[in-house]
C-alpha positions in Angstrom: 132.5 88.5 119.6 131.2 92.0 118.9 131.9 94.8 116.5 130.2 98.2 117.1 130.5 101.1 114.6 128.9 104.5 115.0 129.0 107.0 112.2 128.1 110.6 113.2 125.6 112.5 111.1 125.1 109.7 108.6 121.3 109.5 108.2 119.7 106.7 106.1 116.1 106.0 105.3 114.6 103.5 107.8 113.2 101.2 105.1 116.7 100.9 103.5 118.2 100.1 106.8 115.6 97.4 107.4 116.5 95.7 104.2 120.2 95.9 104.9 119.8 94.6 108.4 117.9 91.6 107.0 120.7 90.8 104.5 123.5 91.2 107.1 121.8 88.8 109.5 122.0 86.1 106.9 125.8 86.0 106.9 127.3 82.8 108.3 128.5 83.2 111.8 126.4 86.3 112.6 124.2 85.8 115.6 122.8 89.3 115.9 123.0 92.4 113.6 121.4 95.8 114.1 121.9 98.4 111.4 119.8 101.4 112.5 119.7 105.0 113.4 120.6 106.1 117.0 117.1 106.8 118.2 116.2 106.3 121.9 114.3 103.1 121.1 117.1 101.6 119.0 119.7 102.5 121.7 117.5 100.8 124.4 117.2 97.7 122.2 121.0 97.5 121.9 121.3 97.7 125.7 118.8 94.8 126.0 120.8 92.8 123.4 124.1 93.4 125.2 125.4 95.4 122.2 125.6 98.9 123.8 128.8 100.8 124.3 129.6 104.4 125.5 129.7 105.5 121.9 126.3 103.9 121.2 124.8 105.5 124.4 126.1 108.9 123.1 124.7 108.4 119.6 121.8 110.7 118.4 118.9 110.0 116.0 121.0 111.2 113.0 123.9 108.9 113.8 124.2 105.5 112.1 124.9 102.4 114.3 126.1 99.1 113.0 126.2 96.6 115.9 127.3 93.0 115.2 127.6 89.9 117.3 129.4 86.9 115.6 131.2 83.7 116.2 134.5 84.8 114.7 136.6 87.7 113.5 136.0 86.6 109.9 132.3 86.6 110.3 132.3 90.1 111.8 134.6 91.4 109.0 132.3 89.9 106.4 129.3 91.4 108.0 130.8 94.8 108.3 132.0 94.8 104.7 128.5 93.7 103.5 126.8 96.4 105.6 129.0 99.1 104.3 128.8 98.0 100.7 125.0 97.8 100.9 124.9 101.3 102.5 127.1 102.6 99.7 124.9 100.9 97.1 121.7 102.3 98.5 123.1 105.8 98.8 125.1 105.9 95.5 123.8 108.1 92.7 121.6 106.2 90.3 122.3 105.6 86.7 120.6 107.0 83.7 117.5 109.0 84.6 117.5 108.0 88.3 118.2 111.0 90.6 118.5 111.1 94.4 117.8 114.7 95.5 119.3 116.0 98.7 116.7 118.8 99.1 113.2 119.8 98.1 114.6 122.5 95.9 117.0 120.3 94.0 114.3 117.7 93.5 111.9 120.4 92.1 114.7 121.7 89.8 115.4 118.2 88.5 111.7 117.2 88.1 109.8 120.5 87.6 106.7 118.6 86.4 106.4 116.4 89.5 103.5 117.2 91.8 104.0 114.8 94.7 106.8 114.7 97.3 107.3 111.6 99.4 109.2 112.0 102.7 111.1 109.3 104.7 113.3 111.5 106.9 113.6 112.0 110.7 110.3 113.3 112.0 111.8 116.4 113.4 112.8 117.6 109.9 109.3 116.9 108.4 107.7 120.3 109.3 110.5 122.3 107.7 110.9 120.2 104.5 107.2 119.5 104.0 106.4 123.2 104.3 108.9 123.8 101.5 107.2 121.2 99.3 103.7 122.7 100.1 105.0 126.2 99.3 106.1 124.9 95.9 102.7 123.4 95.2 103.5 119.8 95.8 101.2 117.2 97.4 103.0 115.5 100.3 103.1 111.9 101.4 104.9 111.5 104.7 106.1 108.0 105.5 108.0 109.3 108.5 106.6 109.1 112.0 107.6 111.0 115.2 105.9 114.2 113.9 104.1 116.1 116.7 100.4 116.4 116.6 100.6 120.2 116.5 102.9 120.1 113.5 100.6 117.7 111.7 97.6 120.0 112.3 99.6 123.0 111.1 100.8 121.3 107.9 97.4 119.8 107.1 95.7 123.2 107.5 98.3 124.8 105.2 97.8 122.0 102.6 94.1 122.5 102.7 94.4 126.2 102.3 96.6 125.6 99.2 94.3 122.9 97.8 96.9 120.2 98.3 97.0 116.7 99.9 99.1 116.0 103.0 99.1 112.2 103.4 100.6 111.3 106.8 102.6 111.4 108.9 103.1 107.6 109.3 101.3 107.1 105.9 102.7 104.0 104.1 100.1 103.3 101.5 98.6 105.2 98.5 97.7 104.6 94.9 97.8 107.8 92.8 96.8 107.7 89.2 97.4 104.0 89.1 100.9 104.2 90.7 101.4 102.2 93.9 103.3 104.3 96.5 105.3 102.8 99.3 103.5 99.6 100.6 100.7 99.1 98.0 99.4 96.6 95.4 99.0 96.5 91.7 95.2 96.9 91.1 93.2 97.7 88.0 92.0 101.2 87.3 88.3 102.0 87.7 85.7 104.4 89.1 86.1 103.8 92.9 87.9 106.5 94.9 89.1 105.6 98.4 90.2 107.7 101.4 91.7 105.7 104.2 93.2 106.2 107.7 94.5 102.7 107.7 97.5 101.2 105.9 97.0 97.4 105.7 93.2 98.1 105.7 93.6 100.2 102.5 95.6 97.3 101.0 93.0 94.8 101.9 90.2 97.0 100.5 91.9 97.8 97.2 92.8 94.1 96.7 89.3 93.0 97.6 87.9 95.5 95.1 90.2 94.1 92.4 89.2 90.5 93.2 85.5 91.5 92.9 86.1 92.9 89.4 86.2 96.6 90.3 88.9 99.2 89.9 90.4 102.2 91.7 90.6 105.8 90.5 92.6 107.0 93.5 93.5 105.5 96.9 94.5 108.3 99.3 96.0 107.6 102.8 95.7 110.2 105.5 97.7 108.8 108.4 96.0 107.2 111.4 95.8 110.4 113.5 93.8 112.3 111.0 90.5 111.0 112.3 91.3 112.1 115.9 89.2 114.9 117.3 92.3 117.1 117.6 93.0 116.9 113.9 89.4 116.8 112.9 89.7 114.7 109.8 91.3 117.6 107.9 92.8 115.5 105.2 90.1 113.0 105.0 87.6 115.8 104.2 90.0 117.4 101.8 90.6 114.2 99.9 86.8 113.4 99.8 86.1 116.9 98.4 88.8 116.3 95.8 87.4 113.0 94.7 83.9 114.4 94.7 85.0 116.8 92.0 86.9 114.1 90.0 84.9 113.0 87.0 86.8 109.6 86.9 85.6 108.8 90.4 81.9 107.7 90.5 81.9 106.0 93.9 83.5 107.2 97.2 84.7 104.7 99.8 86.0 105.5 103.3 87.9 103.2 105.6 89.2 104.1 109.0 90.1 102.9 112.4 87.5 104.2 115.0 87.3 108.0 114.4 86.1 110.7 116.8 82.3 111.2 116.6 82.8 114.7 115.4 84.9 113.4 112.5 82.3 110.8 111.6 79.6 113.5 111.4 81.8 115.7 109.2 82.7 112.8 106.9 79.0 111.8 106.5 78.0 115.4 105.7 80.8 115.7 103.1 79.7 112.4 101.5 76.1 113.6 101.3 77.2 116.9 99.7 79.3 114.9 97.1 76.1 113.6 95.4 78.0 110.3 94.7 77.1 106.9 96.1 79.4 106.2 99.0 80.5 103.2 101.2 81.9 103.6 104.7 83.6 101.2 107.1 84.8 102.5 110.4 86.7 99.6 111.9 85.6 98.7 115.4 83.2 101.6 115.6 79.4 101.7 116.0 77.7 100.9 112.7 75.4 103.7 111.6 72.2 103.4 109.6 72.4 103.5 105.8 71.1 106.6 104.0 69.9 107.0 100.4 73.5 107.6 99.2 75.7 106.1 101.9 76.0 102.5 102.9 77.9 101.4 106.1 79.8 98.1 105.6 80.3 95.6 108.4 83.8 94.6 107.2 86.6 95.6 104.8 85.6 92.9 102.3 81.9 93.9 102.5 82.9 97.5 101.8 84.7 96.3 98.6 81.7 94.4 97.3 79.4 97.3 98.2 81.6 99.7 96.3 81.8 97.5 93.3 78.0 97.1 93.2 77.6 100.9 93.5 79.9 101.2 90.5 77.7 99.0 88.4 79.1 95.6 89.3 77.2 92.6 90.7 74.6 93.3 93.3 75.9 93.1 96.9 74.8 90.1 98.9 75.9 89.7 102.5 77.7 86.4 103.1 80.1 85.0 105.7 82.0 83.0 103.2 82.6 82.8 99.4 82.2 79.0 99.5 78.9 77.3 100.3 77.9 76.3 103.8 78.5 72.6 103.2 82.1 73.2 102.1 82.6 75.4 105.2 81.3 72.7 107.5 83.4 70.1 105.9 86.6 72.1 106.5 85.5 73.0 110.1 84.9 69.3 110.9 88.1 68.1 109.4 90.3 70.8 111.0 88.7 70.5 114.4 88.8 66.7 114.6 92.5 66.2 115.6 92.7 69.0 118.1 93.1 67.6 121.6 95.2 67.1 124.7 96.5 70.5 126.1 95.5 72.3 122.9 93.0 75.0 124.0 93.8 78.4 122.5 93.7 80.4 119.3 96.9 82.3 118.4 96.9 84.9 115.7 100.2 86.3 114.5 99.7 89.3 112.2 101.8 91.5 110.0 99.1 94.0 109.3 97.9 96.0 112.3 94.4 96.7 110.9 94.1 93.1 109.8 94.9 92.0 113.4 92.2 94.4 114.7 89.6 93.1 112.2 90.4 89.4 113.2 90.3 90.3 116.9 86.8 91.8 116.5 85.5 88.6 114.9 86.9 86.2 117.5 86.8 88.2 120.8 83.2 87.9 122.0 82.6 84.3 120.7 85.7 82.9 122.4 84.9 84.6 125.7 87.7 87.2 125.5 90.9 87.4 123.4 94.0 89.1 124.5 95.9 91.4 122.2 98.4 94.3 122.0 95.8 96.1 119.9 92.8 95.5 122.0 90.9 98.7 122.8 89.9 97.3 126.2 92.8 97.6 128.6 91.4 94.5 130.5 92.5 92.4 127.4 95.7 94.2 126.6 98.8 92.0 126.6 101.3 93.4 129.1 104.1 92.0 127.0 103.1 91.7 123.3 105.6 88.9 122.8 103.9 86.7 125.4 100.5 85.2 124.6 97.9 84.7 127.2 95.1 82.2 126.6 93.4 83.2 123.2 95.7 85.9 121.7 95.9 88.0 118.6 99.3 89.8 118.2 100.2 92.6 115.9 103.8 91.9 115.1 104.2 95.4 113.6 104.2 96.7 117.2 107.3 98.7 118.2 108.1 95.9 120.7 109.0 93.7 117.7 110.3 96.3 115.2 112.8 98.4 117.1 116.0 98.0 115.1 114.4 95.4 112.9 112.4 95.4 109.7 108.6 95.4 109.8 107.1 91.9 109.6 105.8 92.7 106.1 109.5 92.9 105.1 111.1 90.4 107.4 109.2 87.3 108.2 111.8 86.1 110.8 109.9 88.1 113.4 106.8 85.9 113.0 108.9 82.7 112.7 110.5 83.4 116.0 107.1 84.1 117.6 105.7 80.9 116.2 108.5 79.0 118.0 107.5 80.6 121.3 103.8 79.7 120.8 104.8 76.0 120.3 106.5 75.7 123.7 103.5 75.3 125.9 101.6 72.9 123.6 98.4 74.9 124.3 98.0 76.4 120.8 95.0 74.8 119.1 94.8 76.9 116.0 97.2 79.3 114.2 95.7 82.3 112.4 97.9 84.2 109.9 97.8 87.1 107.4 100.2 87.6 104.5 100.5 90.9 102.7 102.2 91.1 99.3 102.8 93.9 96.9 105.4 96.7 96.5 107.5 97.2 99.6 106.7 93.8 101.1 108.9 90.7 101.3 109.6 89.1 97.9 108.2 85.8 98.9 106.5 85.9 102.4 104.7 82.6 102.0 107.9 80.8 100.9 109.9 82.3 103.7 107.5 80.9 106.3 106.3 77.6 104.7 109.0 75.4 106.2 108.3 76.8 109.7 104.6 76.2 109.3 105.1 72.6 108.1 107.6 72.1 111.0 105.1 73.4 113.5 102.4 71.2 112.3 104.7 68.2 112.4 105.8 69.0 116.0 102.2 69.2 117.2 101.4 65.9 115.3 104.4 64.2 116.9 103.0 65.2 120.3 99.7 63.6 119.5 97.7 66.6 118.4 96.8 68.5 115.2 97.4 72.2 114.3 95.0 73.9 111.9 96.7 76.9 110.2 94.2 79.3 108.7 95.6 82.1 106.5 94.7 84.8 104.0 96.8 86.7 101.5 96.3 90.4 100.8 97.4 90.9 97.2 96.6 90.5 93.5 97.8 88.4 90.6 99.6 91.5 89.2 101.7 91.9 92.3 105.4 90.9 92.0 104.9 88.0 94.4 101.7 86.7 92.5 98.7 86.0 94.6 98.0 82.5 93.3 101.6 81.4 93.8 101.6 82.6 97.5 98.3 80.8 98.1 99.7 77.6 96.6 102.8 77.7 98.7 100.8 78.0 101.9 98.4 75.3 100.9 101.3 73.0 100.2 102.5 73.7 103.7 99.2 72.5 105.1 97.4 75.9 105.5 93.7 76.5 104.7 93.8 79.7 102.7 90.7 82.0 102.6 90.0 84.8 100.1 90.1 87.5 102.7 91.2 88.3 106.2 87.7 88.5 107.6 86.8 85.1 106.1 90.0 83.6 107.6 89.0 84.9 111.0 85.4 83.7 110.7 86.6 80.2 109.8 89.0 80.2 112.8 86.2 81.2 115.0 84.0 78.4 113.7 86.7 75.8 114.2 87.3 76.9 117.8 83.6 76.8 118.5 83.5 73.3 117.2 86.3 72.3 119.5 84.4 73.9 122.4 
């Protein structure tokens, strides 16, 4: 039985809708639920799910769609009631000092001392609204995507002219003056300033710095397209110049997905001019030679340790693992021993896109080629991201998985469903996972997947095999989910938990090499 509701001109923030969708799907008797805006991708998803109607087909990106499939009228009524109540709760005026502005002007009038505006609105409205904020002297953080490249360039040039930051579009992580914004972690303050064109990469870096005993002055996201040749790294350079002039920032750190060579040259020149020790990690790009003031790190974790050392912490020493080699070999031997039968392939299921890319780089060459939906080589690109092929590393944050659904950092059911698929063939020899905690993320991602991990291991064992599960948790003890608690839950489910994503990937590689 179905119930389809379309509300015209009823825009809601995508993150709110993700959370509501997650709650509605939990209602007894509900098989499918989509609470989303009427974008092209969401309408296509509803067609695929058999939940489209003429009204859905006519919906626009500013129209709200509630599509429900349930086993009974009572279930559908309960789900509709829950969805509407949650929508009302999310959009209702706050109590006390909480204020939900409906325009940049009303927000500025209510909070005249604020100097940062965060946008999560339809992409087509970003140029108009962000310009208003910039004209009022506000730094901008744009969580929204679907902003044209031309508009991004124009807005960033305007921000630079005004001496302001324009973080985004599609920027989901920043830490400004110790305050985590959107998807970010609670880390200690300190002298290390970061500029990043990578969301989960920035989270992994800040958390690794915290684990190493260091602290963050500012962590500024730029949006992934900033380092493309067309944009020219406008905001990365602007942010670095700002941090160069910040007396509380003694060390500069840059992390980015592969940038254009012209952007690399400009970043290096800006770092040299800063006069401050700097650390750089361009993920997947050619590693350059160190200079007197700039060190190029081979991984996110290495970048963290280098930055902490440059800030006066322990000297940096390159090491594959935090544990000694004998301990590593013991784990490798133990985990590889039971793998057999049809078990041949590594399968990586990742919530963080950058973390998936980092793991892919570690295992690709050694295993003779790994397929992925984030592989830069089209030869190894998965045609269907939801269907693994031989060794595979999948970024579950891909649009294929998230259209009309929460991001896997919010909703772990995406990964649980994919894990069930991976078990069907019996060919999975090792499961590699990342978990990202902090603000914006699931309240207990390890707990929400522990039963599925344990069940998967039991299923493989019952078939005469053994399934090693190698994981890492990006987070800190100060995060709401608590790092040590998440690690303990995973270990109790049978996982081997490493201190970082790169170490987890390295251990997975070693186990697969042992298996041969």
